[in-house]
C-alpha positions as CSV (number, residue, x, y, z in Angstrom):
1,M,145.3,46.3,-119.9
2,A,141.9,47.7,-119.2
3,K,142.1,46.3,-115.4
4,L,145.3,47.6,-114.7
5,L,143.9,51.2,-113.8
6,S,139.9,50.0,-112.3
7,T,139.9,53.4,-110.2
8,P,139.3,57.1,-111.3
9,R,142.7,58.9,-110.9
10,L,141.8,61.6,-112.3
11,T,138.5,62.3,-110.5
12,S,139.9,64.6,-109.0
13,I,140.4,66.8,-112.3
14,H,136.8,66.2,-114.2
15,K,134.3,64.8,-112.0
16,L,132.6,63.3,-115.2
17,T,135.9,61.2,-115.2
18,V,135.6,57.5,-116.8
19,A,138.0,56.2,-115.6
20,S,137.3,52.7,-116.1
21,S,137.7,53.4,-119.7
22,L,141.2,54.7,-119.8
23,S,142.7,51.9,-117.2
24,K,145.6,51.4,-119.3
25,S,147.2,54.8,-117.7
26,S,146.5,53.2,-114.4
27,S,148.8,53.7,-111.0
28,S,152.5,54.5,-112.5
29,S,155.8,54.0,-111.5
30,P,158.2,55.1,-114.0
31,I,162.0,54.2,-114.0
32,H,164.5,55.3,-111.6
33,S,167.0,58.2,-111.4
34,S,168.9,57.0,-108.7
35,P,169.6,53.3,-108.0
36,T,173.0,51.2,-108.5
37,V,174.7,49.6,-106.3
38,S,178.5,48.1,-107.3
39,P,178.5,46.4,-110.2
40,I,181.6,44.5,-108.5
41,S,181.9,43.4,-105.2
42,L,185.8,43.2,-103.8
43,H,186.8,41.0,-101.3
44,S,189.2,42.3,-99.3
45,N,192.2,40.1,-100.2
46,S,191.3,39.5,-104.3
47,L,189.7,41.0,-107.1
48,F,186.8,38.5,-107.3
49,F,183.5,40.0,-108.3
50,S,180.0,37.7,-108.1
51,L,176.2,38.4,-108.6
52,Y,173.2,38.7,-109.3
53,T,173.0,41.8,-111.6
54,T,171.6,43.7,-113.9
55,P,172.9,45.8,-116.9
56,L,174.9,48.9,-116.6
57,L,173.1,51.5,-118.3
58,T,172.2,55.6,-117.4
59,L,168.2,56.4,-118.1
60,R,168.2,59.9,-117.8
61,S,166.1,62.8,-119.2
62,I,167.5,65.4,-121.5
63,D,167.6,68.0,-119.4
64,N,169.0,70.6,-117.0
65,P,168.2,70.4,-114.8
66,S,161.1,55.2,-81.8
67,H,158.1,53.5,-84.6
68,I,156.0,56.3,-86.5
69,H,152.5,55.4,-85.8
70,R,150.6,56.8,-88.7
71,N,146.6,55.8,-89.5
72,F,145.4,55.2,-92.8
73,S,142.3,54.6,-94.0
74,V,139.6,56.1,-96.7
75,L,140.6,59.6,-95.0
76,A,144.0,59.5,-93.5
77,F,147.4,58.5,-92.2
78,D,148.1,58.8,-88.6
79,T,151.6,59.2,-87.3
80,K,153.3,59.5,-83.8
81,N,156.2,57.7,-81.6
82,E,155.4,54.2,-80.7
83,D,157.2,51.3,-79.8
84,V,156.2,47.8,-80.4
85,S,156.3,45.9,-77.4
86,P,155.1,42.5,-78.2
87,S,152.0,41.3,-76.7
88,S,152.4,37.9,-76.6
89,K,154.0,34.9,-78.4
90,D,153.4,32.9,-81.2
91,D,153.2,29.1,-80.9
92,T,154.7,28.7,-84.7
93,K,157.7,26.9,-84.6
94,D,161.1,27.6,-87.3
95,E,160.7,25.1,-89.5
96,D,164.0,24.5,-91.8
97,V,163.5,25.9,-95.1
98,S,166.5,25.5,-97.1
99,S,165.1,23.2,-99.3
100,T,162.7,24.6,-102.2
101,K,161.0,21.2,-102.5
102,D,158.2,20.1,-99.8
103,E,158.5,23.2,-97.8
104,P,156.1,25.1,-95.9
105,V,154.7,28.7,-97.5
106,A,152.4,31.4,-96.5
107,E,149.5,30.1,-99.1
108,I,149.4,31.5,-102.5
109,N,146.6,30.9,-104.8
110,A,148.0,30.3,-108.2
111,D,145.0,31.4,-109.4
112,D,144.9,34.8,-108.1
113,I,148.1,35.6,-109.7
114,G,148.0,37.9,-112.4
115,K,144.4,38.6,-111.1
116,E,144.9,42.7,-110.5
117,D,140.8,43.2,-110.6
118,Q,140.2,41.0,-107.3
119,Y,142.1,43.3,-105.1
120,P,140.8,46.9,-103.5
121,T,142.3,49.9,-105.8
122,G,142.8,51.9,-101.8
123,E,141.5,54.8,-104.0
124,F,141.5,57.7,-101.5
125,E,137.8,59.6,-100.9
126,F,137.9,62.6,-99.1
127,E,135.1,62.9,-96.3
128,E,134.6,66.0,-95.3
129,Y,134.2,66.5,-91.2
130,G,131.1,66.8,-89.3
131,V,130.0,69.5,-87.1
132,W,131.0,67.6,-83.7
133,K,134.4,66.3,-84.8
134,S,134.8,69.7,-86.5
135,L,134.6,71.3,-82.9
136,V,136.7,68.2,-81.4
137,V,139.7,69.5,-84.1
138,K,139.1,73.1,-83.2
139,F,139.1,72.5,-79.5
140,R,142.5,70.4,-79.7
141,M,144.4,73.6,-82.1
142,L,143.6,75.4,-78.3
143,F,146.3,73.3,-77.2
144,T,148.5,72.4,-79.8
145,L,152.7,72.5,-78.6
146,P,154.2,75.7,-80.0
147,W,155.7,73.9,-83.2
148,E,152.4,73.0,-84.3
149,R,150.8,76.3,-84.6
150,V,149.7,77.1,-87.8
151,R,148.0,80.6,-88.4
152,K,144.9,80.1,-89.8
153,G,144.7,80.8,-93.3
154,S,148.3,79.3,-94.0
155,V,149.5,78.0,-97.5
156,L,151.6,75.1,-97.1
157,T,154.8,75.2,-99.2
158,M,157.0,72.6,-100.0
159,K,160.3,72.4,-102.2
160,L,160.7,69.1,-104.1
161,R,164.2,68.8,-105.2
162,N,167.1,66.0,-105.5
163,E,166.6,63.1,-103.8
164,I,163.9,61.6,-102.2
165,S,164.1,58.9,-99.2
166,D,161.8,56.2,-99.2
167,Q,162.4,56.4,-95.6
168,L,161.4,58.5,-92.9
169,Q,163.8,61.0,-91.8
170,S,165.1,62.3,-88.3
171,R,164.4,66.0,-87.5
172,F,168.1,67.0,-88.6
173,S,168.0,65.4,-91.9
174,S,168.3,68.1,-94.3
175,G,166.4,65.9,-97.2
176,L,163.5,65.4,-98.2
177,S,161.5,62.0,-97.5
178,L,158.2,60.3,-99.5
179,P,156.4,59.2,-96.4
180,Q,156.5,63.0,-95.0
181,I,155.9,64.8,-97.7
182,C,152.5,62.1,-99.1
183,E,151.7,63.0,-95.2
184,N,151.9,66.5,-95.4
185,L,149.6,66.3,-98.3
186,M,146.9,63.9,-96.7
187,K,147.3,66.5,-93.2
188,A,146.9,69.6,-95.4
189,A,143.8,68.1,-97.1
190,Y,142.0,68.1,-93.4
191,D,143.4,70.8,-91.8
192,P,141.2,74.2,-91.8
193,R,144.1,75.8,-91.4
194,I,145.6,75.5,-94.4
195,S,143.6,76.9,-97.4
196,G,146.1,75.9,-100.1
197,V,149.9,74.2,-101.3
198,Y,152.3,75.9,-103.5
199,L,155.2,73.3,-104.7
200,H,158.5,74.8,-106.1
201,I,159.6,71.7,-108.0
202,E,163.2,71.5,-109.0
203,P,165.4,68.9,-110.7
204,L,164.8,65.5,-109.5
205,G,167.0,62.9,-108.4
206,C,164.5,60.2,-107.4
207,G,162.8,57.3,-109.4
208,W,159.7,57.3,-111.3
209,G,158.0,55.5,-108.7
210,K,158.4,58.1,-106.1
211,V,157.3,60.5,-108.9
212,E,154.1,58.7,-109.5
213,E,153.3,58.3,-105.4
214,I,153.6,62.2,-105.2
215,R,151.6,62.5,-108.4
216,R,148.9,60.0,-107.2
217,H,149.0,62.2,-103.4
218,I,148.4,65.9,-105.3
219,L,145.3,64.2,-107.1
220,D,144.3,62.9,-104.2
221,F,144.8,66.3,-102.2
222,R,142.7,68.3,-105.1
223,K,139.6,66.1,-104.0
224,S,139.5,68.3,-100.7
225,G,138.3,71.4,-102.8
226,K,141.4,73.2,-101.7
227,F,144.1,74.3,-104.3
228,I,147.5,73.3,-105.0
229,V,149.7,75.7,-107.4
230,G,152.8,74.5,-108.8
231,Y,155.9,76.8,-110.4
232,A,158.7,75.4,-111.9
233,P,162.0,77.4,-112.6
234,A,163.9,73.9,-114.1
235,C,162.0,71.8,-115.8
236,G,162.1,68.3,-117.3
237,E,160.3,65.1,-117.7
238,K,160.1,64.3,-114.3
239,E,159.3,67.6,-113.1
240,Y,156.5,68.1,-115.4
241,Y,155.2,65.1,-114.9
242,I,154.2,66.4,-111.1
243,G,153.6,69.7,-111.9
244,C,151.0,68.7,-114.4
245,A,148.8,67.2,-111.9
246,C,148.8,70.7,-109.9
247,Q,145.6,73.0,-110.8
248,E,147.7,75.6,-111.7
249,L,151.8,75.7,-113.2
250,Y,153.5,78.8,-113.2
251,V,157.6,79.1,-114.7
252,P,159.5,81.8,-114.8
253,P,160.5,83.8,-118.1
254,S,164.1,82.3,-117.8
255,A,162.8,79.0,-116.8
256,Y,164.8,75.7,-118.5
257,F,162.1,74.2,-119.9
258,A,163.1,71.0,-121.3
259,L,160.8,68.6,-122.4
260,Y,163.1,66.7,-125.1
261,G,162.1,63.0,-124.7
262,L,164.2,60.0,-122.9
263,T,167.7,58.1,-123.5
264,V,169.1,54.8,-121.7
265,Q,172.4,54.4,-122.4
266,A,174.5,51.1,-121.3
267,S,178.2,51.6,-120.7
268,F,181.2,48.8,-121.2
269,L,184.4,49.0,-119.6
270,G,185.9,46.1,-122.0
271,G,188.2,48.4,-123.9
272,V,189.4,50.3,-120.7
273,F,190.4,46.7,-118.5
274,E,192.4,45.6,-122.0
275,K,194.6,48.8,-122.4
276,V,195.0,48.5,-118.6
277,G,195.9,44.7,-118.6
278,I,192.5,43.8,-116.4
279,E,191.0,40.3,-117.8
280,P,187.2,39.8,-116.3
281,Q,187.0,36.3,-115.8
282,V,182.9,35.9,-116.0
283,Q,180.6,33.3,-116.0
284,R,176.8,34.5,-116.4
285,I,173.3,33.0,-116.2
286,G,170.6,34.1,-117.5
287,K,171.1,35.6,-121.5
288,Y,169.3,38.7,-120.0
289,K,171.5,39.5,-117.0
290,S,174.3,41.4,-119.1
291,A,175.7,42.6,-115.6
292,G,179.0,41.0,-116.7
293,D,178.8,42.6,-120.5
294,Q,179.7,45.7,-119.1
295,L,182.9,44.1,-117.8
296,M,184.0,42.2,-120.7
297,R,182.3,43.8,-123.7
298,K,183.0,46.9,-125.5
299,S,179.4,47.2,-127.5
300,I,175.5,46.6,-126.5
301,S,174.2,42.5,-127.1
302,D,171.1,42.0,-128.8
303,E,169.4,41.0,-125.4
304,N,170.7,43.6,-123.8
305,R,169.2,46.1,-126.2
306,E,166.1,44.4,-126.6
307,M,165.4,44.7,-122.7
308,L,166.4,48.6,-122.5
309,T,164.5,49.1,-125.1
310,A,161.4,47.6,-123.7
311,L,162.2,49.3,-120.6
312,L,162.3,52.8,-122.2
313,D,158.9,52.6,-124.1
314,N,157.4,51.5,-120.8
315,I,158.5,54.5,-119.6
316,Y,158.4,57.1,-122.3
317,G,155.1,55.4,-123.2
318,N,153.5,55.8,-120.2
319,W,154.4,59.6,-120.0
320,L,152.7,60.4,-123.0
321,E,150.0,58.7,-121.7
322,K,149.5,60.5,-118.5
323,V,150.6,64.3,-119.6
324,A,148.0,63.4,-122.1
325,L,145.2,62.3,-119.8
326,T,146.0,65.4,-117.4
327,K,145.9,68.0,-120.4
328,G,142.5,66.0,-122.1
329,D,139.6,65.4,-120.6
330,F,137.1,62.7,-121.4
331,R,133.5,63.4,-120.6
332,F,130.2,61.0,-119.9
333,E,127.3,62.3,-121.7
334,L,124.4,60.3,-121.7
335,H,121.7,59.9,-124.2
336,T,118.5,58.8,-123.7
337,G,118.6,56.4,-127.4
338,D,119.2,52.9,-126.9
339,L,122.2,51.5,-127.9
340,K,121.8,49.5,-131.5
341,S,125.4,48.0,-131.3
342,S,128.7,47.8,-129.5
343,G,130.0,50.3,-130.8
344,D,127.3,53.0,-130.4
345,F,128.8,53.0,-126.6
346,H,132.0,54.8,-127.8
347,D,128.9,57.9,-128.8
348,L,128.6,58.3,-124.7
349,F,132.0,59.6,-124.8
350,S,133.3,62.7,-125.6
351,Y,137.1,64.2,-125.7
352,S,138.5,67.5,-125.7
353,G,142.3,68.6,-124.7
354,K,145.3,67.1,-126.1
355,K,146.1,63.6,-127.6
356,I,149.1,61.6,-126.5
357,E,150.2,62.6,-130.4
358,D,150.3,66.2,-129.7
359,I,152.2,65.4,-126.9
360,E,154.9,63.2,-128.9
361,Q,155.0,66.1,-131.4
362,F,155.5,68.5,-129.3
363,V,158.2,66.6,-127.9
364,N,160.1,66.1,-131.0
365,D,159.4,70.1,-132.1
366,G,162.2,70.3,-129.2
367,V,160.6,73.8,-127.9
368,Y,162.4,75.3,-125.2
369,Q,160.3,79.1,-125.3
370,V,158.4,79.3,-122.2
371,E,156.0,81.8,-124.6
372,R,154.7,79.1,-126.6
373,L,154.3,76.5,-123.8
374,K,152.0,79.4,-122.7
375,E,150.6,79.7,-126.2
376,E,149.8,75.7,-126.6
377,S,148.5,75.1,-122.6
378,W,151.2,73.2,-121.2
379,I,151.4,75.9,-118.3
380,T,148.8,78.3,-117.0
381,D,151.0,81.6,-117.0
382,I,154.4,82.8,-116.8
383,K,155.0,84.7,-113.7
384,Y,158.0,84.8,-111.2
385,D,158.3,83.8,-107.8
386,D,157.0,86.9,-106.1
387,E,154.2,87.4,-108.7
388,V,152.3,83.9,-107.8
389,M,152.7,84.8,-104.2
390,S,151.3,88.4,-104.8
391,M,148.5,86.2,-106.8
392,L,147.9,83.8,-104.0
393,K,147.9,86.8,-101.5
394,E,144.7,88.3,-103.6
395,R,143.2,85.2,-104.2
396,L,142.9,84.8,-100.7
397,G,141.8,88.4,-99.8
398,I,145.3,89.5,-97.9
399,S,146.3,93.2,-98.5
400,K,149.3,94.0,-100.6
401,D,151.2,95.5,-97.5
402,E,151.2,92.1,-95.5
403,N,152.8,88.8,-96.0
404,L,151.4,85.5,-97.2
405,P,150.7,83.2,-93.9
406,E,153.0,80.0,-94.9
407,V,154.8,77.0,-93.4
408,D,156.9,75.2,-94.7
409,Y,157.5,71.2,-95.3
410,R,159.8,70.4,-92.0
411,K,157.3,72.9,-89.5
412,Y,154.6,71.2,-90.9
413,S,156.4,67.5,-90.7
414,K,155.7,68.2,-86.7
415,V,152.1,68.1,-86.6
416,R,150.5,65.6,-85.3
417,R,147.8,63.7,-86.7
418,W,146.0,63.6,-82.9
419,T,145.5,67.6,-83.7
420,L,143.7,66.8,-86.9
421,G,141.4,64.1,-85.7
422,L,142.8,61.6,-87.4
423,T,144.3,59.1,-84.6
424,G,142.6,56.0,-82.3
425,Y,141.4,53.6,-84.7
426,K,141.6,49.9,-83.5
427,D,143.0,47.7,-85.9
428,Q,146.6,48.4,-87.2
429,I,148.5,47.7,-89.9
430,A,152.3,47.4,-90.0
431,V,154.8,48.8,-92.4
432,I,158.6,47.4,-92.2
433,R,160.2,50.0,-94.8
434,A,163.9,48.4,-96.3
435,S,165.7,50.6,-98.8
436,G,169.3,50.7,-100.3
437,S,171.5,47.9,-100.8
438,I,171.2,44.8,-98.8
439,S,174.0,43.4,-96.5
440,R,174.0,40.9,-93.8
441,T,175.7,42.7,-90.5
442,R,176.2,46.3,-90.3
443,G,179.9,47.5,-91.7
444,P,182.6,49.5,-90.1
445,F,181.7,52.3,-92.5
446,S,178.2,51.8,-92.6
447,S,176.1,54.2,-90.9
448,S,172.8,54.1,-89.5
449,S,170.5,54.9,-93.0
450,S,173.3,52.9,-94.9
451,G,171.2,50.8,-96.2
452,I,169.4,47.3,-95.8
453,I,171.0,45.6,-92.9
454,A,169.6,42.0,-92.5
455,E,170.2,41.2,-89.2
456,K,168.6,44.1,-87.7
457,L,165.5,43.7,-90.3
458,I,165.4,40.1,-89.3
459,E,164.9,41.4,-85.5
460,K,162.2,43.7,-86.4
461,I,160.1,41.1,-88.8
462,R,160.4,38.8,-85.3
463,S,159.0,41.3,-83.3
464,V,156.2,42.1,-85.3
465,R,155.3,38.0,-85.8
466,E,155.8,37.7,-81.8
467,S,152.6,40.6,-81.4
468,K,149.2,40.1,-81.8
469,R,148.9,44.0,-82.0
470,F,149.0,44.0,-85.8
471,K,146.5,42.4,-87.9
472,A,148.8,42.5,-91.1
473,V,152.0,44.0,-92.3
474,V,153.2,46.2,-95.9
475,L,156.9,45.6,-96.4
476,R,157.7,48.4,-98.6
477,I,161.0,48.0,-100.2
478,D,162.9,50.2,-102.6
479,S,166.5,48.1,-103.4
480,P,168.1,46.8,-106.0
481,G,169.2,44.1,-103.8
482,G,172.9,42.8,-102.2
483,D,174.6,40.2,-100.5
484,A,172.5,36.6,-101.3
485,L,172.7,35.0,-98.4
486,A,171.2,38.6,-96.6
487,S,168.3,37.7,-99.0
488,D,167.7,34.6,-98.4
489,L,167.5,34.9,-94.8
490,M,165.4,37.9,-94.8
491,W,163.0,35.6,-97.2
492,R,162.7,32.7,-94.9
493,E,161.8,35.3,-92.1
494,I,159.4,37.0,-94.2
495,R,157.6,34.0,-95.0
496,L,157.5,32.7,-91.5
497,L,155.8,36.5,-90.7
498,A,153.3,35.1,-93.7
499,E,152.1,31.9,-91.9
500,S,150.6,34.1,-88.9
501,K,149.6,36.8,-90.4
502,P,148.8,38.5,-94.2
503,V,152.2,40.3,-95.6
504,I,152.0,42.3,-98.6
505,A,155.2,43.3,-100.5
506,S,155.0,47.1,-101.7
507,M,157.9,48.5,-104.7
508,A,158.9,51.9,-104.8
509,D,161.4,52.4,-107.6
510,V,163.3,48.9,-107.8
511,A,163.0,45.6,-105.7
512,A,165.0,43.9,-108.4
513,S,167.6,40.9,-107.6
514,G,167.8,40.9,-103.4
515,G,165.2,43.4,-103.3
516,Y,162.9,41.0,-105.4
517,Y,163.9,38.0,-103.2
518,M,162.2,39.6,-100.4
519,A,159.1,40.9,-101.9
520,M,158.5,37.1,-103.5
521,A,158.3,36.1,-99.7
522,A,154.6,37.9,-99.3
523,Q,151.2,37.0,-100.2
524,A,150.6,39.4,-102.8
525,I,153.0,42.4,-104.4
526,V,152.0,45.3,-105.4
527,A,154.7,47.9,-107.9
528,E,154.1,50.8,-109.7
529,N,153.5,50.6,-113.1
530,L,157.3,51.9,-113.8
531,T,158.7,49.6,-110.7
532,L,162.1,48.1,-111.6
533,T,162.1,44.4,-110.2
534,G,162.7,41.1,-111.6
535,S,167.0,40.4,-112.4
536,I,166.4,36.7,-111.1
537,G,170.0,35.6,-112.6
538,V,173.5,35.3,-112.1
539,V,177.1,37.1,-113.0
540,T,179.9,35.6,-111.0
541,G,183.6,36.1,-112.2
542,K,187.1,37.5,-111.1
543,F,189.4,39.3,-112.7
544,N,193.0,38.4,-113.9
545,L,195.6,40.8,-113.3
546,G,198.4,39.4,-114.4
547,K,199.1,41.9,-117.3
548,L,198.6,44.8,-115.2
549,Y,200.7,43.7,-112.8
550,E,204.0,42.8,-115.1
551,K,203.3,46.4,-116.6
552,I,203.5,47.7,-113.4
553,G,206.9,45.8,-112.4
554,F,204.1,44.1,-109.5
555,N,204.5,40.5,-108.7
556,K,202.2,38.1,-106.1
557,E,203.6,35.1,-105.2
558,T,201.0,32.4,-103.1
559,I,201.5,29.2,-101.2
560,S,198.4,27.2,-101.1
561,R,196.6,23.9,-99.5
562,G,193.6,22.6,-101.1
563,R,192.6,21.9,-104.7
564,Y,190.7,24.9,-105.1
565,A,192.3,27.3,-102.4
566,E,193.3,29.9,-105.0
567,L,190.2,29.5,-106.7
568,T,189.2,33.3,-105.2
569,A,192.5,34.6,-104.4
570,A,195.0,34.3,-107.2
571,E,194.0,37.2,-109.2
572,Q,197.6,37.2,-110.8
573,R,196.4,34.5,-113.2
574,P,193.7,33.3,-115.1
575,F,191.2,30.6,-114.0
576,R,192.6,26.6,-113.7
577,P,190.4,24.2,-116.5
578,E,189.0,22.9,-112.9
579,E,188.8,26.0,-111.1
580,A,186.3,27.3,-113.9
581,E,185.0,24.4,-114.2
582,L,183.6,24.9,-110.3
583,F,182.8,28.5,-110.9
584,A,180.8,27.7,-113.5
585,K,179.0,24.7,-111.9
586,S,178.7,27.5,-108.4
587,A,177.1,29.9,-110.5
588,Q,174.5,27.6,-112.1
589,H,173.6,26.5,-108.3
590,A,173.3,29.7,-107.5
591,Y,170.7,30.8,-110.6
592,T,168.9,27.8,-109.4
593,Q,168.3,28.4,-106.0
594,F,167.3,31.7,-106.7
595,R,165.0,30.8,-109.8
596,D,163.2,27.5,-107.8
597,K,162.1,29.7,-104.8
598,A,160.9,32.2,-106.9
599,A,159.1,29.7,-108.5
600,L,157.9,28.9,-105.6
601,S,156.9,31.8,-103.9
602,R,155.2,32.9,-106.8
603,S,153.3,29.5,-107.2
604,M,154.8,28.9,-110.8
605,T,156.2,26.1,-112.5
606,V,160.1,26.2,-113.0
607,D,159.4,26.3,-116.2
608,K,157.1,29.3,-116.3
609,M,159.5,31.1,-113.8
610,E,162.7,30.5,-116.4
611,E,160.6,31.9,-119.2
612,V,160.7,35.3,-117.4
613,A,163.6,35.0,-115.1
614,Q,167.3,34.9,-117.1
615,G,168.5,38.1,-115.5
616,R,165.4,39.7,-117.0
617,V,164.5,43.4,-115.7
618,W,161.2,44.3,-115.8
619,T,158.7,47.5,-115.6
620,G,155.9,46.7,-112.7
621,K,153.2,46.7,-115.7
622,D,155.0,44.3,-117.5
623,A,155.8,42.0,-114.2
624,L,152.5,42.1,-113.7
625,S,151.1,40.6,-116.9
626,R,153.8,38.0,-116.0
627,G,153.1,36.9,-112.5
628,L,155.9,38.5,-111.4
629,V,154.0,40.8,-108.8
630,D,149.6,41.0,-108.3
631,A,149.0,44.3,-108.6
632,V,150.1,48.0,-109.7
633,G,149.7,50.8,-107.2
634,G,151.3,52.3,-104.1
635,L,151.6,52.1,-100.7
636,S,147.8,52.8,-100.3
637,R,146.7,50.1,-102.3
638,A,149.1,47.7,-100.5
639,V,147.6,48.7,-97.6
640,A,143.7,48.5,-98.9
641,I,145.0,44.8,-99.7
642,A,146.4,43.9,-96.4
643,K,142.9,44.9,-95.1
644,Q,141.3,42.5,-97.8
645,K,143.0,39.3,-97.1
646,A,142.9,40.6,-92.9
647,N,139.1,40.7,-93.3
648,I,138.5,44.1,-92.4
649,P,135.7,45.7,-94.3
650,Q,137.6,48.1,-96.7
651,D,135.1,51.1,-95.4
652,R,136.9,50.7,-91.8
653,Q,139.7,53.4,-90.7
654,V,142.8,51.5,-89.3
655,S,146.2,52.3,-88.0
656,V,149.3,51.9,-89.8
657,V,152.0,51.8,-87.7
658,E,155.6,52.7,-89.0
659,L,158.3,50.3,-87.8
660,S,161.3,52.3,-88.9
661,R,162.3,55.1,-86.5
662,P,164.6,57.3,-88.0
663,S,167.9,57.5,-86.1
664,T,170.2,60.6,-85.9
665,S,173.7,60.4,-86.8
666,L,176.2,63.1,-86.3
667,P,176.3,63.3,-90.0
668,E,172.8,64.1,-90.6
669,V,173.1,66.9,-87.6
670,L,176.2,68.3,-89.7
671,S,173.6,68.3,-93.0
672,G,171.0,69.6,-91.0
673,I,172.6,72.8,-89.8
674,G,173.7,73.6,-93.1
675,S,177.4,72.4,-93.6
676,S,178.4,70.3,-96.7
677,L,180.9,68.1,-94.9
678,A,178.6,65.2,-94.5
679,G,178.2,63.7,-97.5
680,A,181.6,65.1,-98.7
681,D,183.1,61.5,-98.2
682,R,180.3,59.5,-99.4
683,T,181.6,57.6,-102.2
684,L,184.7,56.7,-100.6
685,K,182.8,55.4,-97.5
686,E,180.8,53.4,-99.9
687,L,183.2,52.1,-101.4
688,L,185.2,51.0,-98.3
689,N,182.0,49.7,-97.0
690,D,181.5,47.1,-99.7
691,V,185.0,46.3,-99.9
692,A,184.3,45.6,-96.2
693,S,181.2,43.8,-96.2
694,S,180.9,42.0,-99.9
695,D,182.5,38.4,-98.5
696,G,179.9,36.2,-100.7
697,I,177.3,35.9,-103.9
698,Q,175.6,39.1,-104.2
699,A,171.9,39.5,-105.3
700,R,172.0,42.7,-106.5
701,M,170.9,45.0,-109.6
702,D,174.7,46.6,-109.7
703,G,175.4,48.2,-112.6
704,I,171.7,49.8,-112.8
705,M,172.2,54.0,-113.2
706,F,168.7,54.8,-114.4
707,E,169.4,58.6,-114.0
708,K,169.0,62.1,-114.9
709,L,171.6,64.4,-115.7
710,G,173.0,65.4,-112.3
711,G,173.5,62.0,-110.2
712,A,172.5,59.0,-108.8
713,A,171.5,57.8,-105.1
714,Y,172.5,54.4,-105.9
715,T,175.5,54.7,-108.6
716,N,178.3,52.4,-108.0
717,P,180.8,54.1,-105.7
718,L,183.4,52.7,-107.9
719,F,182.6,54.2,-111.0
720,L,181.9,57.7,-109.3
721,L,185.8,57.2,-108.2
722,I,186.7,55.9,-111.7
723,K,185.0,58.9,-113.0
724,D,186.2,61.6,-110.8
725,C,189.8,60.1,-111.5
726,L,189.6,60.7,-114.5
727,S,187.5,64.2,-114.8
728,S,191.3,65.1,-112.5
729,F,193.4,64.7,-115.5
């Protein structure tokens, strides 16, 4: 896979790095410490579930643990609030796409699929300001607003911990936002008032895709020549993955440093349901679609084991590779002699540092002593936080009696791009963010940030399509899926948008099932190495509660008209033969529609798509080799490809306009002022919302719990509720 990373990701560490020969360790994007949406969808009047979903499993690291206007280019982004008011309407007429045959679609060349090297890399290149622009920036700083003022020589401090959202956050939100973290690093690279960055790295609850994006921006920041120092009191695989990208990494003497490896777990409820008298009646289409297994089986299937093993190998192998590259040093040495054979080419390179075998041996040794970490150069030194601060003061020439000038994440997020001279580019590219579980309409218990609401996202898509301001669109997806109808409606609107201007999908932690359904409508798909994607399959069924009702003395009688009226309403009995037959046919029909639209969207034959569908979850790296995605990388690469599709020169700076204005809700206000009540009812609220809004087939990656010990953002609310009940005994 020499072309996975044709860009020198590590040039910020070693200026003589030859990355083209190391391309196997391209932009990676590890798995998921969060996503899970409910593995079953409950009707309000029955216990019926139907979904496109993936297996219930837990990937864990064994350790403790308005429109926002952004400019992006070779230089940076720009952010400010700005409304999208369409300046004109396209004459494009909506055409019926209910059938997947003879359907007008955005042009996708089948020969382009899987040829990653044809796309620009979007590699960040730091360019120092000239004299004139430096004067302009200094002049603007004289007139900055009070909350934008930063003391000269300040250190940007950010605490990375817990969950990190892929959405922009309001000023009242207490959580971290990936786009704001990345923007702060980009701004700090150009801000003459910032001397360096100090990162506090705590146990993370986000997926590997977001971790990779942060790591990439750390390496980009280092190209500015400023220092970036990490401090990790509790460190596992994800935390170290970020920390080792810093120039220096410090830990306290009592640090919880546990690099013990990764596990993946699959949970099964078949035995539990058997004991309480519940019989899941499941129709599964796709041999890897093992979400039904978690309800019916007591042990893992061979297909599920195969899939999970492949996912785990991808994650673990990527971690070993990237850490080895960071700790090692590939250097190019020019020799004057002629190369007599192709084998002599290897003589041009020298390597020093740790090899993958060394990293793996260290993990297998189960090292926990921080002294050994220092001895073997896994960390820079052992210091307490105050000692690191004193070291930074000494480095900046500040006396011991003075305080280190700092600016934190929240305050620095308020600094405008205009202040730093990073605004005012003519060509504009819109970014539409879609994060969370998919539903068609807003439920009675949902909040403004409770996932992807199809009707709202469709309004946004249409406004962009009708506007002539935007040359291209990047659709940023971080979703395990959800309502199948909602996914299809958004698929249609995205395809219509792609007929009028280039649309590039950028995947974060997960874009599977309904999330992939949305992405496949784009003209090109960019995923991180370890993005979870695919999951093209169907699981549908219902619960037969007859034995449970008998045990507790409950009875239910149903009077109906129509042969199949009781299909999903009669949970007190199993399917009749004709009902089971209809149910199986409907599941097969739903799968066929999903698979055929995926084949159409990706310009593949149905037979070829069938080979990679069947409900299997792929990492971004494997999806690339199978034609499900087009390139590996982050948001910057998606923007670069959008520029290419829109015929914008790569060296021309563009304005990236964020169309996801953060909204302020009462829970966010309470959270922002320190109240913990805002999240106290999260489990019950999500469960009620699922019950209220799940009224059809689901296209979601339910049941997946790729999580670190400590929690998961997408964990199924029903399972959380069961867990809470069991823990109370």
